[in-house]
C-alpha positions in Angstrom: 54.5 -110.1 -55.3 55.4 -107.3 -52.9 51.9 -106.6 -51.7 50.0 -109.8 -51.2 47.1 -108.4 -49.1 44.0 -110.6 -49.7 40.4 -109.5 -50.1 39.4 -111.1 -46.8 41.9 -108.8 -45.0 40.5 -105.7 -46.6 36.8 -106.0 -47.1 33.8 -108.4 -47.0 30.1 -107.5 -47.2 29.5 -109.1 -43.8 25.9 -108.1 -43.3 24.8 -109.4 -46.6 26.7 -112.7 -46.2 25.3 -113.1 -42.6 21.7 -112.6 -43.9 22.2 -115.2 -46.5 23.9 -117.6 -44.0 20.9 -117.2 -41.7 18.5 -118.0 -44.6 20.6 -121.1 -45.5 20.5 -122.4 -42.0 16.7 -122.4 -42.1 16.8 -124.6 -45.2 17.0 -128.3 -44.4 15.8 -129.9 -47.6 18.8 -131.0 -49.6 21.4 -129.5 -47.4 24.5 -131.4 -46.5 23.7 -131.0 -42.8 20.9 -133.6 -43.3 23.5 -136.2 -44.2 24.6 -136.6 -40.6 24.6 -134.4 -37.5 27.8 -132.5 -36.8 28.0 -129.7 -34.3 28.8 -126.1 -35.1 28.6 -126.6 -38.9 29.4 -123.4 -40.7 27.0 -122.2 -43.4 28.2 -123.0 -46.9 27.8 -119.5 -48.2 30.1 -118.2 -45.3 32.7 -120.8 -46.2 32.4 -119.9 -49.9 33.0 -116.2 -49.0 36.0 -117.1 -46.9 37.6 -119.3 -49.5 37.1 -116.9 -52.3 38.3 -113.8 -50.4 41.3 -115.7 -49.1 42.5 -116.5 -52.6 42.1 -113.2 -54.5 43.9 -110.0 -53.8 42.4 -107.1 -52.0 42.5 -105.0 -55.2 41.4 -107.8 -57.6 38.0 -106.2 -58.3 39.4 -102.6 -58.4 39.3 -100.9 -61.9 42.7 -100.7 -63.5 42.1 -97.2 -64.7 40.6 -94.1 -63.2 41.5 -91.8 -60.3 43.8 -93.4 -57.7 41.8 -92.0 -54.8 38.6 -93.8 -56.1 40.0 -97.1 -57.2 39.9 -98.7 -53.7 36.4 -97.7 -53.0 35.2 -98.8 -56.4 37.0 -102.1 -55.9 35.2 -102.7 -52.6 31.9 -101.9 -54.2 32.6 -104.3 -57.1 33.7 -107.0 -54.7 30.6 -106.5 -52.5 28.3 -106.9 -55.6 30.1 -110.0 -56.8 30.3 -111.6 -53.3 26.6 -111.0 -52.7 25.8 -112.8 -56.0 28.4 -115.6 -55.4 27.3 -116.3 -51.8 23.8 -117.3 -52.3 22.5 -120.7 -51.4 22.7 -123.1 -53.2 24.5 -120.9 -55.7 24.4 -119.5 -59.3 26.5 -121.8 -61.6 27.6 -118.8 -63.7 28.8 -116.9 -60.7 30.6 -120.0 -59.3 32.4 -120.5 -62.6 33.4 -116.9 -62.7 34.8 -117.2 -59.2 36.8 -120.3 -60.3 38.3 -118.3 -63.1 39.1 -115.4 -60.8 40.8 -117.7 -58.4 42.9 -119.3 -61.1 43.8 -115.9 -62.5 44.8 -114.6 -59.1 46.8 -117.7 -58.3 48.6 -117.5 -61.7 49.5 -113.9 -61.1 50.8 -114.7 -57.6 52.8 -117.9 -58.4 53.1 -118.1 -62.1 51.5 -121.6 -62.0 48.5 -122.7 -64.0 47.4 -125.4 -61.4 44.7 -124.7 -58.9 45.6 -123.5 -55.4 45.9 -126.0 -52.7 43.7 -125.4 -49.7 44.0 -127.1 -46.3 41.4 -127.4 -43.6 43.1 -129.1 -40.7 39.9 -129.1 -38.5 37.5 -130.2 -41.3 34.6 -131.4 -39.1 31.5 -131.7 -41.3 33.4 -130.7 -44.4 31.9 -127.3 -45.3 35.1 -125.5 -46.0 36.7 -128.3 -48.1 33.4 -128.7 -50.0 33.3 -125.0 -50.9 37.0 -125.0 -51.8 36.3 -127.9 -54.2 33.2 -126.0 -55.6 35.5 -123.1 -56.4 37.9 -125.2 -58.3 40.7 -125.6 -55.7 42.6 -128.8 -54.7 41.1 -129.3 -51.2 42.6 -131.3 -48.3 40.5 -132.2 -45.4 42.2 -133.3 -42.2 40.2 -134.5 -39.1 41.1 -136.5 -36.1 37.6 -137.5 -35.0 36.6 -140.8 -36.7 32.9 -140.0 -36.9 33.6 -136.7 -38.7 36.1 -138.5 -40.9 33.3 -140.8 -42.2 31.0 -137.9 -42.7 33.7 -136.2 -44.8 34.1 -139.4 -46.9 30.3 -139.4 -47.6 30.4 -135.7 -48.4 33.7 -135.1 -50.2 34.8 -138.4 -51.7 32.1 -140.9 -52.5 29.6 -138.6 -54.3 32.3 -137.1 -56.4 33.9 -140.4 -57.2 30.9 -142.7 -57.7 28.0 -140.2 -58.2 27.5 -140.8 -62.0 26.3 -143.9 -63.8 29.0 -146.2 -65.1 28.2 -148.9 -67.6 31.6 -150.5 -67.0 31.0 -151.1 -63.3 28.7 -153.7 -61.7 25.6 -152.2 -60.1 21.8 -152.5 -59.6 20.7 -151.2 -63.0 20.5 -154.4 -65.0 23.9 -155.3 -63.7 25.4 -151.8 -64.4 26.3 -149.0 -61.9 23.3 -146.7 -61.6 25.1 -143.8 -59.8 25.7 -143.6 -56.1 22.3 -142.1 -55.2 20.3 -144.9 -56.9 22.6 -147.6 -55.7 22.2 -146.4 -52.1 18.4 -146.2 -52.6 18.3 -149.7 -54.0 20.4 -151.2 -51.2 18.6 -149.2 -48.5 15.3 -150.7 -49.6 17.0 -154.2 -49.7 18.1 -153.7 -46.1 14.7 -152.4 -45.1 12.8 -155.4 -46.5 15.1 -157.8 -44.7 14.6 -156.0 -41.4 10.9 -155.8 -41.8 10.7 -159.5 -42.4 12.7 -160.2 -39.3 11.3 -157.7 -36.7 8.1 -156.3 -38.3 6.1 -158.4 -35.8 7.6 -156.2 -33.0 5.6 -153.2 -34.3 2.1 -154.7 -34.7 -0.8 -152.8 -36.3 -3.7 -152.2 -33.9 -7.1 -153.5 -34.9 -9.6 -150.7 -34.6 -12.2 -153.1 -33.3 -10.0 -153.8 -30.3 -9.6 -150.3 -29.1 -11.8 -149.3 -26.2 -14.7 -146.9 -26.5 -12.9 -144.2 -24.6 -11.1 -143.1 -27.7 -14.5 -142.3 -29.3 -15.9 -140.7 -26.2 -12.9 -138.3 -26.1 -14.0 -136.8 -29.4 -10.8 -137.8 -31.2 -12.8 -138.0 -34.5 -15.9 -136.7 -36.1 -19.3 -138.4 -36.2 -18.6 -140.3 -39.4 -15.4 -141.8 -38.1 -17.0 -142.6 -34.7 -19.4 -144.9 -36.5 -16.6 -146.4 -38.6 -14.6 -147.1 -35.5 -17.4 -149.1 -34.0 -17.8 -151.3 -37.0 -14.6 -151.3 -39.0 -12.2 -154.3 -39.1 -9.3 -152.2 -40.3 -6.2 -151.3 -38.5 -4.3 -148.3 -37.1 -0.6 -148.2 -37.8 1.6 -147.2 -34.9 4.3 -144.7 -35.7 5.5 -143.8 -32.2 5.1 -145.0 -28.6 5.3 -142.3 -25.9 6.7 -143.4 -22.6 7.3 -141.9 -19.2 10.0 -142.9 -16.8 8.7 -144.0 -13.4 9.8 -144.6 -9.8 8.0 -146.3 -6.8 6.1 -143.8 -4.6 8.3 -142.5 -1.7 5.4 -143.2 0.7 6.0 -146.9 1.8 2.3 -147.2 2.7 1.2 -146.2 -0.8 3.3 -148.5 -3.1 2.1 -146.8 -6.3 4.0 -146.0 -9.4 4.9 -142.3 -9.9 5.3 -141.1 -13.5 8.1 -138.5 -14.0 6.6 -137.1 -17.2 7.3 -133.4 -17.5 4.2 -132.5 -19.5 1.4 -134.4 -21.2 0.6 -132.3 -24.3 0.5 -134.4 -27.5 -0.5 -131.7 -29.9 -0.8 -127.9 -29.7 -2.4 -126.4 -32.8 -5.3 -124.0 -33.1 -8.5 -126.1 -33.2 -6.5 -129.2 -32.2 -5.2 -129.3 -28.7 -4.6 -132.9 -27.5 -3.2 -134.0 -24.1 -3.2 -136.8 -21.6 -5.0 -136.6 -18.4 -3.4 -138.5 -15.5 -5.5 -140.1 -12.8 -5.1 -143.0 -10.3 -6.2 -146.5 -11.3 -5.8 -150.0 -10.0 -4.8 -152.5 -12.6 -4.0 -156.2 -12.5 -1.7 -156.2 -15.4 1.5 -154.4 -16.4 2.0 -155.3 -20.0 2.2 -151.6 -20.8 4.9 -151.0 -18.3 8.5 -152.1 -18.0 8.8 -155.7 -16.9 10.7 -155.0 -13.7 10.1 -155.9 -10.1 9.6 -152.3 -9.0 5.9 -152.0 -9.9 3.7 -150.8 -7.1 1.5 -153.6 -5.6 -2.0 -153.0 -4.2 -4.3 -155.2 -2.3 -5.0 -158.5 -4.1 -1.7 -158.3 -6.1 -2.8 -155.7 -8.5 -0.6 -152.7 -9.5 -1.3 -149.1 -8.6 -0.5 -147.5 -11.9 -1.4 -144.0 -13.1 -4.1 -144.0 -15.9 -3.4 -141.9 -19.0 -6.5 -140.8 -20.9 -6.5 -138.9 -24.2 -8.5 -135.7 -24.2 -9.0 -133.1 -26.9 -10.2 -129.5 -27.3 -11.1 -127.7 -30.5 -10.3 -124.4 -28.8 -8.3 -121.8 -30.8 -5.8 -121.0 -28.0 -3.8 -122.9 -25.5 -5.4 -121.0 -22.6 -8.9 -121.8 -23.7 -7.9 -125.5 -24.0 -6.5 -125.5 -20.5 -9.7 -124.0 -19.2 -11.7 -126.7 -20.8 -9.4 -129.4 -19.5 -9.5 -128.1 -16.0 -5.7 -128.5 -15.6 -2.5 -127.5 -17.3 -0.9 -130.4 -19.2 2.4 -128.4 -19.3 2.9 -128.5 -15.5 3.8 -132.0 -14.2 7.3 -132.9 -13.2 10.2 -130.4 -13.1 13.8 -131.4 -12.8 12.7 -134.9 -11.7 10.4 -133.7 -8.9 7.0 -135.4 -9.3 3.8 -136.0 -7.3 2.1 -139.3 -6.7 -1.4 -139.2 -8.2 -2.6 -141.6 -5.5 -1.4 -140.1 -2.2 0.1 -136.7 -3.2 3.6 -137.5 -1.9 6.4 -135.7 -3.7 9.2 -137.8 -5.3 11.9 -135.2 -5.1 14.9 -135.2 -7.4 17.3 -136.6 -4.8 14.9 -139.5 -4.2 14.5 -140.1 -8.0 18.3 -140.3 -8.3 18.5 -142.7 -5.5 15.9 -145.0 -7.0 17.5 -144.7 -10.4 20.9 -145.6 -9.2 19.4 -148.6 -7.4 18.0 -149.7 -10.8 14.4 -149.1 -9.6 13.5 -146.6 -12.3 11.1 -148.1 -14.8 8.9 -146.9 -17.6 5.2 -146.9 -18.5 3.5 -146.5 -21.8 1.4 -143.3 -21.9 0.2 -143.3 -25.5 0.6 -144.7 -28.9 0.6 -142.4 -32.0 -0.9 -144.0 -35.0 -2.0 -143.2 -38.6 -4.9 -144.7 -40.5 -4.6 -145.6 -44.2 -6.3 -143.1 -46.4 -6.7 -140.5 -43.5 -4.5 -137.5 -42.8 -3.2 -136.6 -39.4 -2.3 -138.6 -36.3 -4.5 -140.7 -34.1 -3.7 -140.9 -30.3 -4.5 -143.9 -28.1 -3.7 -144.0 -24.4 -1.5 -146.8 -23.2 -4.4 -148.4 -21.4 -6.6 -148.5 -24.5 -4.6 -151.0 -26.5 -4.6 -154.7 -26.3 -2.0 -156.5 -24.2 0.0 -158.0 -27.0 0.7 -154.7 -28.8 3.7 -154.0 -26.8 6.1 -157.0 -26.8 7.3 -158.5 -23.6 10.8 -157.4 -22.7 11.9 -160.9 -21.8 11.0 -162.1 -25.3 12.8 -159.1 -26.9 15.9 -159.9 -24.8 15.9 -163.5 -25.9 15.8 -162.4 -29.5 18.7 -160.0 -28.9 20.7 -162.8 -27.4 20.0 -165.0 -30.4 20.9 -162.3 -32.9 24.2 -161.5 -31.1 25.1 -165.2 -30.9 24.3 -165.6 -34.6 26.2 -162.5 -35.9 28.9 -161.8 -33.3 27.4 -158.4 -32.7 27.1 -157.0 -29.2 25.1 -154.3 -27.4 27.2 -151.2 -27.1 28.5 -151.4 -23.6 31.1 -148.6 -23.7 30.8 -146.3 -20.7 29.4 -142.8 -20.8 32.4 -140.7 -19.9 33.4 -137.1 -19.8 30.9 -134.5 -21.1 29.0 -137.1 -23.1 27.5 -138.3 -19.9 26.1 -134.9 -18.8 23.9 -135.9 -15.7 22.9 -139.3 -17.0 25.1 -141.4 -14.5 23.3 -139.6 -11.7 20.2 -141.5 -12.9 21.8 -144.9 -13.2 22.6 -144.6 -17.0 26.3 -145.3 -17.3 26.7 -147.1 -20.6 25.5 -146.4 -24.1 23.4 -149.5 -24.4 21.3 -148.2 -21.5 20.2 -145.3 -23.7 17.9 -147.6 -25.7 14.9 -149.8 -24.8 15.3 -153.5 -25.6 13.1 -153.1 -28.7 15.2 -150.2 -29.9 18.4 -152.3 -29.4 16.9 -155.2 -31.3 15.9 -152.9 -34.2 19.3 -151.2 -34.4 21.2 -154.5 -34.2 19.0 -156.0 -36.8 19.7 -153.1 -39.2 23.4 -153.5 -38.5 23.2 -157.2 -39.3 21.5 -156.6 -42.7 23.7 -153.7 -43.6 26.7 -156.1 -43.1 24.8 -158.7 -45.1 24.3 -156.2 -47.9 28.0 -156.0 -48.2 28.2 -159.8 -48.5 25.5 -159.7 -51.2 27.3 -157.1 -53.2 30.4 -159.2 -53.0 28.4 -162.1 -54.3 27.2 -160.0 -57.2 30.8 -159.0 -58.0 30.5 -155.4 -57.0 33.8 -153.4 -56.9 35.0 -153.5 -53.3 35.5 -149.7 -53.1 32.0 -149.0 -54.5 30.5 -151.5 -52.1 32.4 -149.8 -49.3 30.9 -146.4 -50.3 27.3 -147.8 -50.3 27.6 -149.5 -47.0 29.4 -146.6 -45.3 26.5 -144.3 -46.3 24.0 -146.9 -45.0 25.9 -147.0 -41.8 25.7 -143.2 -41.5 22.0 -143.5 -42.0 21.8 -146.0 -39.1 23.4 -143.3 -37.0 20.6 -141.0 -37.8 18.1 -143.7 -36.9 19.8 -144.2 -33.5 19.5 -140.5 -32.5 15.8 -140.6 -33.4 15.1 -143.9 -31.7 16.6 -143.8 -28.2 15.3 -143.0 -24.7 16.4 -139.4 -25.1 14.2 -138.7 -28.1 11.2 -136.4 -27.6 7.8 -135.7 -29.1 7.5 -132.4 -30.9 4.1 -131.0 -30.3 3.7 -128.6 -33.2 5.0 -131.0 -35.9 3.5 -134.1 -34.2 6.8 -135.9 -34.9 9.8 -137.3 -33.0 12.8 -135.0 -32.2 16.3 -136.4 -32.0 18.3 -136.7 -28.9 20.5 -133.8 -29.6 18.2 -130.8 -28.9 21.4 -129.1 -27.7 25.1 -129.9 -27.6 24.7 -132.5 -24.8 22.8 -135.7 -23.9 20.5 -134.4 -21.2 18.2 -136.6 -19.1 14.7 -137.0 -20.5 11.8 -137.9 -18.3 9.3 -138.8 -21.1 10.6 -140.1 -24.4 9.4 -141.2 -27.8 10.0 -144.7 -29.1 9.8 -144.2 -32.8 8.8 -146.9 -35.3 11.8 -147.0 -37.6 10.1 -149.0 -40.4 6.9 -146.8 -40.6 8.1 -144.8 -43.6 7.2 -141.5 -41.8 9.4 -138.9 -40.1 12.2 -140.5 -38.1 12.1 -143.8 -39.9 14.8 -145.5 -41.9 13.0 -144.6 -45.2 12.6 -140.9 -44.3 16.2 -140.5 -43.2 17.5 -142.3 -46.3 15.4 -139.9 -48.5 17.1 -136.9 -46.7 20.5 -138.5 -47.3 19.8 -139.0 -51.0 18.4 -135.5 -51.4 21.5 -134.0 -49.7 23.6 -135.4 -52.6 21.9 -132.9 -54.9 24.0 -130.1 -53.3 27.2 -132.1 -53.7 27.0 -133.7 -57.2 27.8 -130.5 -59.0 31.2 -130.6 -57.3 33.0 -133.1 -59.6 36.6 -132.7 -58.2 38.0 -135.2 -55.8 39.0 -134.2 -52.4 41.8 -135.5 -50.2 40.3 -136.7 -47.0 42.7 -137.9 -44.3 42.2 -138.9 -40.7 45.0 -137.4 -38.6 46.1 -134.8 -36.2 46.7 -131.1 -37.0 49.7 -131.2 -34.6 51.7 -133.3 -37.2 50.4 -132.8 -40.7 50.5 -136.0 -42.8 51.5 -134.1 -46.0 55.3 -134.1 -46.1 55.4 -133.3 -49.9 52.5 -130.8 -50.2 53.0 -127.1 -50.1 49.7 -125.4 -49.4 48.8 -122.0 -50.8 46.2 -121.3 -48.1 45.0 -122.8 -44.8 41.4 -122.0 -44.1 40.0 -123.6 -41.0 37.5 -123.1 -38.2 39.3 -124.6 -35.1 37.4 -125.8 -32.0 37.0 -123.1 -29.3 38.9 -125.0 -26.6 36.2 -127.2 -24.9 33.2 -125.1 -25.8 31.8 -128.1 -27.7 33.1 -131.5 -26.6 33.1 -133.0 -30.1 34.9 -136.2 -29.0 32.4 -136.9 -26.2 29.3 -136.1 -28.1 30.3 -138.1 -31.2 30.7 -141.2 -29.1 27.0 -141.7 -29.3 27.5 -142.4 -33.0 31.0 -143.9 -32.6 29.7 -147.0 -30.7 27.4 -147.9 -33.6 29.9 -147.1 -36.4 32.6 -149.0 -34.6 30.3 -152.0 -34.4 29.7 -151.8 -38.1 33.1 -150.9 -39.5 35.1 -153.2 -37.1 33.0 -156.2 -38.1 33.5 -155.4 -41.8 37.3 -155.0 -41.4 37.5 -152.2 -43.9 39.6 -149.7 -42.0 42.6 -150.0 -39.8 41.5 -149.5 -36.3 44.7 -147.7 -35.5 43.9 -145.1 -38.1 40.2 -144.7 -38.8 38.6 -146.1 -35.6 41.0 -146.2 -32.7 40.4 -147.5 -29.2 38.3 -145.1 -27.2 41.0 -144.1 -24.7 43.5 -143.5 -27.4 41.0 -141.3 -29.3 40.7 -139.1 -26.2 44.4 -138.9 -25.6 45.0 -137.9 -29.3 
């Protein structure tokens, strides 16, 4: 063909595609982005447009007859109409099938071959471009060096297409038959959860309502009917999150108090429901709601000078009205690590905070517990001082359980160093290894999930599951564990408007967080194992209509591992130098996936999971 100018070189309805891409990015339910975090994911509709327009000629939609001077403009108008209909999320099956036929026709006219065009994405990342190439009937090849992205691609481009449908000839959970990937993952996800609950459920104890102090009632957290019920009921509140602040000793040596570094104390900001914590000095003789470290401030008589957090609420319709009622602004506490001692007024400036943190004198104090009540809507907030001493487990006991679990399983706490851009400013505050991003209870929980995911693989082997199908299930469960880790670490935050936990990656970095949320991963609510598994299963709905298999390879774009393949088109979105440090950021997940996959011995470490230093060099 003398003139092989493609549609993407001539015309695209950019404004319409951009609008639909923006709409798509606002949709989370069922989108592949909910399978696992990957940075700078491209909208599927934009990738669909790029694939289609790269594979048909510039004049493909032009009329064959009519005035020569009008054919080009009519062709662009026809292309615009078709692309606007094709590039809608999730997509019209009729238009997608029409696009497939157009691509095959264009490829046949160009090459004389009836086979589909071969499309390569050599920086495949989250897999959006290969997925859309598959959706449009192409033979897609995904190449990616990063091991985390490689596993995401397997879960997006291989496993759902290969094992998505029920198969009566394969062993599975449906009366011994394969029920389809989604149902199999759901079954084994529940199996893992029940085992984890049985082992560590006692570390997240329900709170007897009769044991909460009267302050929760006096703070008007509930209406009159519930106030009476709280005085008499023997029922329980179920914790769903623990809100902590980091602390340092007061800079004033004569004071000896504990200084909270919390940046703000809002808990909820909704019209008619403004809830915050009031901070005041107190003198306690117990520190069970604080980190068990030797840095606690000591007062006369051996007690501890700890700040007291009290839950307060306003039914005001605006934030300014609520602040006026409170008499202080809950949004103005520490800033960039600068905090004021509530006992003596001494400022703990950022340089002092860094000094204390590097000397391992930074602790943490429980500010509040977020709960739910069976049969009631909404969240209930208790201050850390209003719960019984045994609600928050002793760290020494947790550490002993971690040691026992590691000895039993051979697992270890991730001790890889925070390096390069993954560290951000964390080492300035004494956080130098990945294991230090988690509280002991969080580590125990994640290691226990790891243990039982591994045991699920053994159980599938015992039940005579096909090895590759078992691999698919456990890989997806491992990816789900990744999502749990980013929602259950000391960099997770509390989202005020949603009253839910927010994951560690609010931006493309791991920034220091002064007050963090310890999620309850077995609660069934947002951020839990169950909720993340549901999002994973729902994300399969946007993939299962793509039945073609994809070639997913871990390797470098510098030396393509396809010696016998001649590609028709290379469509890729390369990294923009070091704008996003994919390797550094993904190490947060790498340490947990390596722990899992290395133990199972599925992949060659030299190919799928290589040693950290080699990964960086590659």
